[in-house]
C-alpha positions as a Markdown table, in Angstrom:
| # | Residue | x | y | z |
|---|---|---|---|---|
| 1 | Met | -28.3 | -21.0 | 5.3 |
| 2 | Pro | -25.4 | -19.5 | 3.3 |
| 3 | His | -26.5 | -17.6 | 0.3 |
| 4 | Glu | -25.0 | -18.4 | -3.1 |
| 5 | Gly | -24.7 | -14.7 | -4.2 |
| 6 | Leu | -26.2 | -11.3 | -3.8 |
| 7 | Ser | -28.5 | -9.4 | -6.0 |
| 8 | His | -27.7 | -5.9 | -7.2 |
| 9 | Glu | -30.1 | -4.6 | -4.6 |
| 10 | Gly | -28.5 | -6.6 | -1.9 |
| 11 | Leu | -25.1 | -5.4 | -2.9 |
| 12 | Ser | -26.3 | -1.8 | -2.9 |
| 13 | His | -27.6 | -2.2 | 0.7 |
| 14 | Val | -24.2 | -3.2 | 2.0 |
| 15 | Gly | -22.0 | -0.9 | 0.1 |
| 16 | Leu | -20.9 | -2.6 | -3.1 |
| 17 | Val | -22.6 | -1.2 | -6.2 |
| 18 | Ala | -22.4 | -2.4 | -9.8 |
| 19 | Pro | -24.0 | -0.8 | -12.8 |
| 20 | Pro | -26.8 | -2.8 | -14.5 |
| 21 | Gly | -25.5 | -5.7 | -16.5 |
| 22 | Ala | -22.1 | -5.8 | -14.8 |
| 23 | Asn | -20.8 | -9.2 | -13.8 |
| 24 | Leu | -20.9 | -9.3 | -10.0 |
| 25 | Pro | -18.3 | -11.1 | -7.9 |
| 26 | Ala | -19.2 | -14.4 | -6.5 |
| 27 | Leu | -19.7 | -13.3 | -2.9 |
| 28 | Arg | -20.4 | -16.4 | -1.0 |
| 29 | Gly | -21.9 | -17.1 | 2.4 |
| 30 | His | -20.2 | -17.1 | 5.8 |
| 31 | Asn | -19.0 | -20.7 | 5.7 |
| 32 | Ala | -17.4 | -20.4 | 2.3 |
| 33 | Ala | -15.7 | -17.2 | 3.4 |
| 34 | Leu | -14.2 | -19.0 | 6.4 |
| 35 | Val | -12.8 | -21.7 | 4.1 |
| 36 | Leu | -11.4 | -19.2 | 1.7 |
| 37 | Gly | -9.9 | -17.2 | 4.5 |
| 38 | Leu | -8.1 | -20.3 | 5.8 |
| 39 | Leu | -6.8 | -21.1 | 2.3 |
| 40 | Arg | -5.5 | -17.6 | 2.0 |
| 41 | Ala | -3.8 | -17.7 | 5.3 |
| 42 | Ala | -2.2 | -21.1 | 4.6 |
| 43 | Gly | -0.3 | -19.8 | 1.6 |
| 44 | Glu | 1.8 | -22.1 | -0.5 |
| 45 | Gln | 1.8 | -24.7 | 2.3 |
| 46 | Gly | -1.9 | -25.3 | 1.8 |
| 47 | Val | -4.4 | -26.9 | 4.2 |
| 48 | Ser | -6.2 | -30.3 | 4.2 |
| 49 | Arg | -10.0 | -30.7 | 4.3 |
| 50 | Arg | -9.6 | -32.3 | 7.8 |
| 51 | Glu | -7.9 | -29.2 | 9.0 |
| 52 | Leu | -10.5 | -26.9 | 7.4 |
| 53 | Ala | -13.2 | -28.8 | 9.2 |
| 54 | Ala | -11.4 | -28.6 | 12.5 |
| 55 | His | -10.8 | -24.9 | 12.3 |
| 56 | Thr | -14.2 | -23.9 | 11.0 |
| 57 | Gly | -16.4 | -26.3 | 13.0 |
| 58 | Leu | -18.0 | -27.4 | 9.8 |
| 59 | Thr | -18.8 | -31.0 | 9.0 |
| 60 | Pro | -16.4 | -32.9 | 6.7 |
| 61 | Gln | -19.3 | -33.2 | 4.2 |
| 62 | Ala | -19.9 | -29.4 | 4.2 |
| 63 | Val | -16.2 | -28.7 | 3.7 |
| 64 | Ser | -16.1 | -31.2 | 0.8 |
| 65 | Lys | -19.1 | -29.4 | -0.8 |
| 66 | Ile | -17.6 | -26.0 | -0.4 |
| 67 | Thr | -14.1 | -26.9 | -1.6 |
| 68 | Ala | -15.5 | -28.7 | -4.6 |
| 69 | Arg | -17.3 | -25.5 | -5.6 |
| 70 | Leu | -14.2 | -23.5 | -5.1 |
| 71 | Arg | -12.2 | -25.9 | -7.2 |
| 72 | Ala | -14.8 | -25.7 | -10.0 |
| 73 | Glu | -14.6 | -21.9 | -10.0 |
| 74 | Gly | -10.8 | -22.1 | -10.2 |
| 75 | Leu | -10.3 | -20.5 | -6.8 |
| 76 | Ala | -8.7 | -23.5 | -5.2 |
| 77 | Val | -6.6 | -26.4 | -6.4 |
| 78 | Glu | -5.4 | -29.7 | -5.0 |
| 79 | Ala | -1.7 | -29.5 | -4.4 |
| 80 | Gly | -0.4 | -33.0 | -3.5 |
| 81 | Arg | -0.6 | -35.0 | -0.3 |
| 82 | Arg | 1.0 | -34.8 | 3.1 |
| 83 | Ala | 3.1 | -37.6 | 4.5 |
| 84 | Ser | 1.0 | -40.1 | 6.4 |
| 85 | Thr | 1.1 | -40.0 | 10.2 |
| 86 | Gly | -0.6 | -43.4 | 10.5 |
| 87 | Gly | -3.8 | -42.9 | 8.4 |
| 88 | Lys | -4.6 | -42.1 | 4.8 |
| 89 | Pro | -2.3 | -39.3 | 3.5 |
| 90 | Ala | -4.3 | -36.0 | 3.5 |
| 91 | Thr | -4.8 | -34.1 | 0.2 |
| 92 | Val | -3.7 | -30.5 | 0.5 |
| 93 | Leu | -5.7 | -27.6 | -1.0 |
| 94 | Arg | -4.3 | -24.2 | -2.0 |
| 95 | Leu | -5.8 | -20.9 | -3.0 |
| 96 | Val | -5.1 | -20.0 | -6.6 |
| 97 | Pro | -3.9 | -16.4 | -6.2 |
| 98 | Gly | -4.2 | -15.5 | -9.9 |
| 99 | Ala | -7.7 | -16.8 | -10.3 |
| 100 | Arg | -9.2 | -13.3 | -9.8 |
| 101 | His | -8.0 | -9.7 | -9.6 |
| 102 | Ala | -9.1 | -6.6 | -7.7 |
| 103 | Val | -8.4 | -3.0 | -8.6 |
| 104 | Gly | -7.2 | -0.6 | -5.9 |
| 105 | Leu | -7.4 | 3.2 | -6.6 |
| 106 | His | -5.8 | 5.9 | -4.4 |
| 107 | Leu | -7.2 | 9.3 | -5.3 |
| 108 | Asp | -4.8 | 11.6 | -3.6 |
| 109 | Arg | -5.0 | 15.4 | -4.0 |
| 110 | Asp | -2.3 | 15.5 | -6.7 |
| 111 | Glu | -1.7 | 11.9 | -7.7 |
| 112 | Leu | -3.6 | 8.8 | -8.7 |
| 113 | Val | -2.1 | 5.4 | -7.8 |
| 114 | Ala | -3.8 | 2.3 | -9.3 |
| 115 | Val | -2.9 | -1.3 | -8.5 |
| 116 | Leu | -4.2 | -4.6 | -9.8 |
| 117 | Ala | -3.9 | -7.2 | -7.0 |
| 118 | Asp | -4.3 | -11.0 | -6.9 |
| 119 | Leu | -6.3 | -12.8 | -4.3 |
| 120 | Thr | -3.5 | -12.7 | -1.8 |
| 121 | Gly | -3.4 | -8.9 | -2.1 |
| 122 | Ala | -0.1 | -8.9 | -3.9 |
| 123 | Pro | 0.1 | -6.2 | -6.7 |
| 124 | Val | 0.6 | -7.6 | -10.2 |
| 125 | Ala | 0.5 | -4.2 | -11.9 |
| 126 | Val | 0.9 | -0.6 | -10.8 |
| 127 | Arg | 0.3 | 2.7 | -12.5 |
| 128 | Arg | 0.7 | 6.3 | -11.4 |
| 129 | Ala | -0.6 | 9.5 | -12.9 |
| 130 | Pro | -0.9 | 13.2 | -11.9 |
| 131 | Leu | -4.3 | 14.2 | -10.5 |
| 132 | Ala | -6.0 | 17.4 | -9.6 |
| 133 | Phe | -8.5 | 16.2 | -7.0 |
| 134 | Glu | -9.7 | 19.8 | -6.3 |
| 135 | Ala | -10.6 | 20.1 | -10.0 |
| 136 | Gly | -13.8 | 18.2 | -9.2 |
| 137 | Ala | -15.6 | 15.1 | -10.4 |
| 138 | Gly | -15.3 | 15.3 | -14.2 |
| 139 | Pro | -11.5 | 15.3 | -14.5 |
| 140 | Val | -11.0 | 12.8 | -11.6 |
| 141 | Leu | -13.5 | 10.3 | -13.1 |
| 142 | Asp | -11.9 | 10.6 | -16.5 |
| 143 | Ala | -8.4 | 10.0 | -15.0 |
| 144 | Ala | -9.6 | 7.0 | -13.0 |
| 145 | Val | -11.3 | 5.3 | -15.9 |
| 146 | Arg | -8.3 | 5.9 | -18.1 |
| 147 | Glu | -5.8 | 4.5 | -15.7 |
| 148 | Val | -7.9 | 1.4 | -14.8 |
| 149 | Ala | -8.4 | 0.6 | -18.5 |
| 150 | Ala | -4.6 | 0.9 | -19.0 |
| 151 | Leu | -3.9 | -1.2 | -15.9 |
| 152 | Arg | -6.2 | -4.0 | -17.1 |
| 153 | Ala | -4.9 | -3.9 | -20.6 |
| 154 | Glu | -1.3 | -4.1 | -19.3 |
| 155 | Ala | -1.9 | -7.0 | -17.0 |
| 156 | Gly | -4.6 | -9.0 | -19.0 |
| 157 | Gly | -5.5 | -12.1 | -17.1 |
| 158 | Pro | -8.5 | -13.3 | -15.1 |
| 159 | Pro | -11.8 | -11.6 | -14.2 |
| 160 | Val | -11.7 | -8.5 | -12.0 |
| 161 | Leu | -13.9 | -8.7 | -8.9 |
| 162 | Gly | -14.3 | -5.0 | -8.4 |
| 163 | Ala | -12.6 | -1.7 | -7.6 |
| 164 | Gly | -11.8 | -0.3 | -4.2 |
| 165 | Val | -11.5 | 3.5 | -4.2 |
| 166 | Ala | -9.7 | 5.4 | -1.4 |
| 167 | Cys | -9.7 | 9.2 | -1.2 |
| 168 | Pro | -9.5 | 12.0 | 1.3 |
| 169 | Gly | -12.5 | 12.3 | 3.7 |
| 170 | Pro | -14.8 | 13.0 | 5.2 |
| 171 | Leu | -17.2 | 10.7 | 3.4 |
| 172 | Asp | -19.9 | 8.1 | 3.9 |
| 173 | His | -18.6 | 4.7 | 3.3 |
| 174 | Thr | -22.0 | 3.0 | 3.4 |
| 175 | Ala | -23.7 | 5.4 | 0.9 |
| 176 | Gly | -20.5 | 5.9 | -1.2 |
| 177 | Val | -20.9 | 9.7 | -1.0 |
| 178 | Leu | -18.2 | 12.3 | -0.3 |
| 179 | His | -18.8 | 15.1 | 2.2 |
| 180 | Arg | -17.0 | 18.5 | 2.5 |
| 181 | Val | -13.4 | 17.3 | 1.8 |
| 182 | Thr | -10.9 | 19.8 | 3.3 |
| 183 | Gly | -9.8 | 22.1 | 0.6 |
| 184 | Ala | -12.3 | 20.7 | -1.9 |
| 185 | Pro | -15.8 | 21.5 | -0.7 |
| 186 | Gln | -17.2 | 21.1 | -4.2 |
| 187 | Trp | -17.2 | 17.3 | -3.7 |
| 188 | Asp | -19.8 | 17.6 | -0.9 |
| 189 | Gly | -22.7 | 15.2 | -1.6 |
| 190 | Phe | -21.1 | 13.7 | -4.8 |
| 191 | Pro | -21.9 | 10.0 | -5.2 |
| 192 | Leu | -18.4 | 8.9 | -6.2 |
| 193 | Arg | -19.0 | 5.2 | -5.7 |
| 194 | Asp | -22.0 | 5.0 | -8.0 |
| 195 | Ala | -20.5 | 7.3 | -10.6 |
| 196 | Leu | -17.3 | 5.2 | -10.8 |
| 197 | Ala | -19.2 | 2.0 | -10.9 |
| 198 | Glu | -21.2 | 3.2 | -13.9 |
| 199 | Arg | -18.1 | 4.4 | -15.7 |
| 200 | Leu | -15.9 | 1.4 | -14.9 |
| 201 | Gly | -18.5 | -1.3 | -15.4 |
| 202 | Leu | -17.3 | -2.8 | -12.1 |
| 203 | Pro | -18.6 | -3.1 | -8.6 |
| 204 | Val | -17.1 | -0.4 | -6.5 |
| 205 | Val | -16.5 | 0.2 | -2.8 |
| 206 | Leu | -15.4 | 3.6 | -1.4 |
| 207 | Asp | -13.6 | 4.4 | 1.8 |
| 208 | Lys | -11.2 | 7.0 | 3.3 |
| 209 | Asp | -7.6 | 6.6 | 2.3 |
| 210 | Thr | -6.5 | 6.0 | 5.9 |
| 211 | Asn | -9.1 | 3.3 | 6.4 |
| 212 | Ala | -8.1 | 1.5 | 3.3 |
| 213 | Ala | -4.4 | 1.6 | 4.3 |
| 214 | Ala | -5.2 | 0.3 | 7.8 |
| 215 | Leu | -7.3 | -2.6 | 6.4 |
| 216 | Gly | -4.4 | -3.5 | 4.1 |
| 217 | Leu | -1.9 | -3.3 | 6.9 |
| 218 | Ala | -4.0 | -5.6 | 9.1 |
| 219 | Arg | -3.8 | -8.3 | 6.4 |
| 220 | Gly | -1.3 | -10.9 | 7.4 |
| 221 | Met | -1.2 | -9.9 | 11.0 |
| 222 | Ser | -2.0 | -12.6 | 13.5 |
| 223 | Ser | -5.4 | -12.6 | 15.2 |
| 224 | Gly | -3.6 | -11.7 | 18.5 |
| 225 | Ala | -1.7 | -8.8 | 17.0 |
| 226 | Gly | -3.9 | -6.4 | 18.9 |
| 227 | Ser | -4.9 | -2.8 | 18.0 |
| 228 | Phe | -3.0 | -0.1 | 16.1 |
| 229 | Gly | -3.3 | 3.4 | 14.7 |
| 230 | Tyr | -2.0 | 4.1 | 11.3 |
| 231 | Leu | -1.0 | 7.8 | 11.0 |
| 232 | His | -0.8 | 9.0 | 7.4 |
| 233 | Leu | 1.0 | 12.3 | 6.8 |
| 234 | Gly | 1.1 | 13.4 | 3.2 |
| 235 | Thr | -0.8 | 16.3 | 1.7 |
| 236 | Gly | -3.0 | 16.0 | 4.8 |
| 237 | Leu | -3.0 | 14.1 | 8.1 |
| 238 | Gly | -5.4 | 11.4 | 9.1 |
| 239 | Ala | -5.6 | 8.1 | 10.9 |
| 240 | Gly | -6.9 | 4.6 | 10.3 |
| 241 | Leu | -7.8 | 2.5 | 13.3 |
| 242 | Val | -7.8 | -1.2 | 13.8 |
| 243 | Leu | -9.3 | -1.9 | 17.2 |
| 244 | Gly | -9.8 | -5.4 | 18.7 |
| 245 | Gly | -8.7 | -7.0 | 15.4 |
| 246 | Gly | -11.3 | -5.1 | 13.2 |
| 247 | Leu | -11.2 | -1.9 | 11.1 |
| 248 | Tyr | -13.1 | 0.8 | 13.0 |
| 249 | Arg | -14.9 | 3.4 | 10.9 |
| 250 | Gly | -17.5 | 4.6 | 13.3 |
| 251 | Pro | -21.2 | 4.6 | 12.5 |
| 252 | Arg | -20.9 | 7.6 | 10.1 |
| 253 | Thr | -17.4 | 6.8 | 8.8 |
| 254 | Gly | -16.2 | 9.7 | 11.0 |
| 255 | Ala | -13.5 | 7.9 | 12.9 |
| 256 | Gly | -9.9 | 8.7 | 12.2 |
| 257 | Glu | -10.2 | 12.5 | 11.5 |
| 258 | Phe | -7.0 | 12.6 | 13.4 |
| 259 | Gly | -5.7 | 15.8 | 11.8 |
| 260 | His | -8.5 | 18.0 | 13.0 |
| 261 | Gln | -8.0 | 17.7 | 16.7 |
| 262 | Thr | -7.4 | 21.2 | 18.1 |
| 263 | Val | -4.1 | 21.4 | 20.0 |
| 264 | Gln | -3.5 | 25.2 | 19.9 |
| 265 | Trp | -6.4 | 27.6 | 20.4 |
| 266 | Asp | -4.7 | 30.5 | 18.6 |
| 267 | Gly | -2.8 | 28.4 | 16.1 |
| 268 | Pro | -2.6 | 28.7 | 12.3 |
| 269 | Arg | -5.8 | 28.5 | 10.2 |
| 270 | Cys | -6.5 | 25.0 | 9.0 |
| 271 | Gly | -8.1 | 24.1 | 5.7 |
| 272 | Cys | -11.1 | 22.9 | 7.6 |
| 273 | Gly | -11.8 | 26.5 | 8.7 |
| 274 | Arg | -10.7 | 26.2 | 12.3 |
| 275 | Arg | -7.5 | 27.2 | 14.0 |
| 276 | Gly | -4.8 | 25.1 | 15.7 |
| 277 | Cys | -5.6 | 21.7 | 14.2 |
| 278 | Ile | -2.7 | 19.3 | 14.4 |
| 279 | Glu | -2.7 | 18.9 | 10.6 |
| 280 | Ala | -2.2 | 22.7 | 10.2 |
| 281 | Leu | 0.6 | 22.7 | 12.8 |
| 282 | Cys | 2.4 | 19.7 | 11.3 |
| 283 | Leu | 2.2 | 20.8 | 7.7 |
| 284 | Ala | 3.3 | 24.3 | 8.7 |
| 285 | Ala | 6.4 | 22.8 | 10.3 |
| 286 | Val | 7.1 | 20.7 | 7.2 |
| 287 | Ala | 6.7 | 23.8 | 5.0 |
| 288 | Arg | 9.3 | 25.8 | 6.9 |
| 289 | Gly | 11.8 | 22.8 | 6.9 |
| 290 | Asp | 11.4 | 22.1 | 10.6 |
| 291 | Leu | 11.1 | 18.3 | 10.4 |
| 292 | Pro | 12.0 | 17.6 | 14.1 |
| 293 | Gly | 9.2 | 20.0 | 14.9 |
| 294 | Ala | 6.8 | 18.3 | 12.6 |
| 295 | Ala | 7.7 | 14.9 | 14.1 |
| 296 | Ala | 7.2 | 16.3 | 17.6 |
| 297 | Val | 3.7 | 17.6 | 16.7 |
| 298 | Leu | 2.8 | 14.2 | 15.1 |
| 299 | Gly | 4.1 | 12.5 | 18.3 |
| 300 | Ala | 1.9 | 14.7 | 20.4 |
| 301 | Gly | -1.1 | 13.6 | 18.4 |
| 302 | Ala | 0.0 | 10.0 | 18.6 |
| 303 | Ala | 0.3 | 10.3 | 22.4 |
| 304 | Asn | -3.3 | 11.6 | 22.5 |
| 305 | Leu | -4.4 | 8.6 | 20.5 |
| 306 | Val | -2.6 | 6.2 | 22.8 |
| 307 | Glu | -4.1 | 7.8 | 25.9 |
| 308 | Leu | -7.6 | 7.8 | 24.4 |
| 309 | Leu | -7.7 | 4.2 | 22.9 |
| 310 | Asp | -4.9 | 2.3 | 24.6 |
| 311 | Ile | -3.7 | 1.0 | 21.3 |
| 312 | Asp | -0.8 | -1.5 | 21.0 |
| 313 | Arg | 1.3 | 0.1 | 18.3 |
| 314 | Val | 1.6 | 3.2 | 16.1 |
| 315 | Leu | 2.4 | 2.8 | 12.3 |
| 316 | Leu | 3.5 | 5.7 | 10.2 |
| 317 | Gly | 3.1 | 6.3 | 6.5 |
| 318 | Gly | 2.4 | 8.9 | 3.8 |
| 319 | Arg | 4.7 | 10.7 | 1.4 |
| 320 | Thr | 5.9 | 13.3 | 3.9 |
| 321 | Val | 6.9 | 10.6 | 6.4 |
| 322 | Leu | 8.6 | 8.7 | 3.6 |
| 323 | Glu | 10.8 | 11.7 | 2.8 |
| 324 | Asn | 12.3 | 11.5 | 6.3 |
| 325 | Pro | 11.3 | 8.1 | 7.6 |
| 326 | Asp | 13.8 | 7.7 | 10.4 |
| 327 | Gly | 13.4 | 11.2 | 11.6 |
| 328 | Phe | 9.6 | 10.9 | 11.9 |
| 329 | Arg | 9.8 | 7.4 | 13.5 |
| 330 | Met | 12.4 | 8.5 | 16.1 |
| 331 | Gly | 10.6 | 11.8 | 16.8 |
| 332 | Val | 7.3 | 10.1 | 17.4 |
| 333 | Ala | 8.9 | 7.4 | 19.4 |
| 334 | Glu | 10.6 | 10.0 | 21.6 |
| 335 | Val | 7.3 | 11.7 | 22.5 |
| 336 | Leu | 5.6 | 8.3 | 23.2 |
| 337 | Gly | 8.6 | 7.3 | 25.3 |
| 338 | Gly | 8.3 | 10.4 | 27.4 |
| 339 | Gln | 4.6 | 9.7 | 27.8 |
| 340 | Ala | 5.3 | 6.2 | 28.9 |
| 341 | Arg | 7.9 | 7.3 | 31.5 |
| 342 | Ala | 5.4 | 9.8 | 33.0 |
| 343 | Arg | 2.8 | 7.0 | 33.2 |
| 344 | Gly | 5.2 | 4.4 | 34.6 |
| 345 | Arg | 4.6 | 1.9 | 31.8 |
| 346 | Ala | 6.2 | 0.5 | 28.7 |
| 347 | Ala | 6.2 | 2.7 | 25.6 |
| 348 | Val | 3.9 | 1.9 | 22.7 |
| 349 | Pro | 6.2 | 0.8 | 19.8 |
| 350 | Val | 6.4 | 3.0 | 16.6 |
| 351 | Ala | 7.2 | 1.5 | 13.2 |
| 352 | Leu | 7.0 | 2.5 | 9.5 |
| 353 | Ala | 4.1 | 0.9 | 7.8 |
| 354 | Arg | 4.9 | -1.6 | 5.1 |
| 355 | Gly | 4.0 | -0.9 | 1.5 |
| 356 | Gly | 5.7 | 2.5 | 1.3 |
| 357 | Ala | 4.1 | 5.0 | -1.2 |
| 358 | Gln | 1.6 | 2.2 | -2.3 |
| 359 | Val | 0.1 | 1.5 | 1.1 |
| 360 | Val | -3.2 | 3.2 | 0.4 |
| 361 | Ala | -3.7 | 1.7 | -3.1 |
| 362 | Asp | -2.9 | -1.7 | -1.8 |
| 363 | Gly | -5.4 | -1.2 | 0.9 |
| 364 | Ala | -8.0 | 0.0 | -1.6 |
| 365 | Ala | -7.7 | -3.4 | -3.4 |
| 366 | Glu | -8.2 | -5.1 | 0.0 |
| 367 | Leu | -11.5 | -3.3 | 0.3 |
| 368 | Val | -12.7 | -5.6 | -2.5 |
| 369 | Leu | -10.9 | -8.7 | -1.4 |
| 370 | Ala | -11.5 | -8.7 | 2.4 |
| 371 | Pro | -15.2 | -9.5 | 2.3 |
| 372 | Leu | -14.5 | -12.5 | 0.1 |
| 373 | Phe | -12.4 | -14.0 | 2.9 |
| 374 | Gly | -14.6 | -13.0 | 5.8 |
| 375 | Val | -12.2 | -10.5 | 7.2 |
| 376 | Arg | -13.5 | -8.9 | 10.4 |
| 377 | Gly | -14.7 | -5.4 | 10.2 |
| 378 | Val | -15.6 | -5.2 | 6.5 |
| 379 | Thr | -18.1 | -7.9 | 5.8 |
| 380 | Ala | -21.1 | -5.8 | 7.1 |
| 381 | Ala | -20.1 | -2.9 | 4.9 |
| 382 | Trp | -20.8 | -4.6 | 1.6 |
């Protein structure tokens, strides 16, 4: 039987934590999430109750009960009737995008990006501020609280469901705790999710920056769009993986540490303490102005990923990529093309990720929104 909501303890168990006394989002059961997901996918065109029943397998009575509750909560609205095809004209229902908001926070090593998104994931307000992530928890928490308060004051509007926070890993998504972040080991063991929930007065979900970006990029793709790897080259290098239509974190949130694959035994020292990591080689090439070399190194890593996981496409993002987007796209595509010719198969396509410099922050907001719509790969993490 679908549950009507989750207690604070239940939310803690699955990854979403709110401080005592906070207003928790109305996280509904599986059936309501299915209906909301279809309403979100239908967009302005809307969908009828008959169509909702057909696509979900629910009875018309169950659909009517769920949609009545969604309308009462302001999440859905009747939006006219469709022309009759022989029977009674069907009433169309639409999601109300502005009924709720979600915060997305990207805590990069030197910059904070905060977005306020509506229920479709579209940003309605954006703020940026300098950040010294390596300075530790106090200054970072202060900056996050300040920017979220300013963001909400600027946008006003409806209730906020929660805040998604994306930052460098490694970390434990389920426990909301950071581990030994490369270059910032003082974060090891810090309960960032709980600390921010207490300071913001909102439910919070924490994930790696690359996972958040991949989740956001998967939004809007068709169910048959297949698997992809999102490669993020900015102040570091990591990957987000969508496999079989769902975000893949691994059982310990360890998947996607793409930058720390060793490709040169006697290579330069990496911030993780080892030598020859692809991140160190790629960033060293960028630092000396060798962008073709950096693209070739990134392409070699992408080729390893394609060989290992047989993904359908590679998406590129991050500030360093955005400074020379065509160069990186073509450089990675050249390496993947050579790999494909050697294997006698079609090359895996390479494209720039949509969202530009905001891709991680947008994805962080999706960490909050996705469970509401039953998105695969995230419901079990709340």
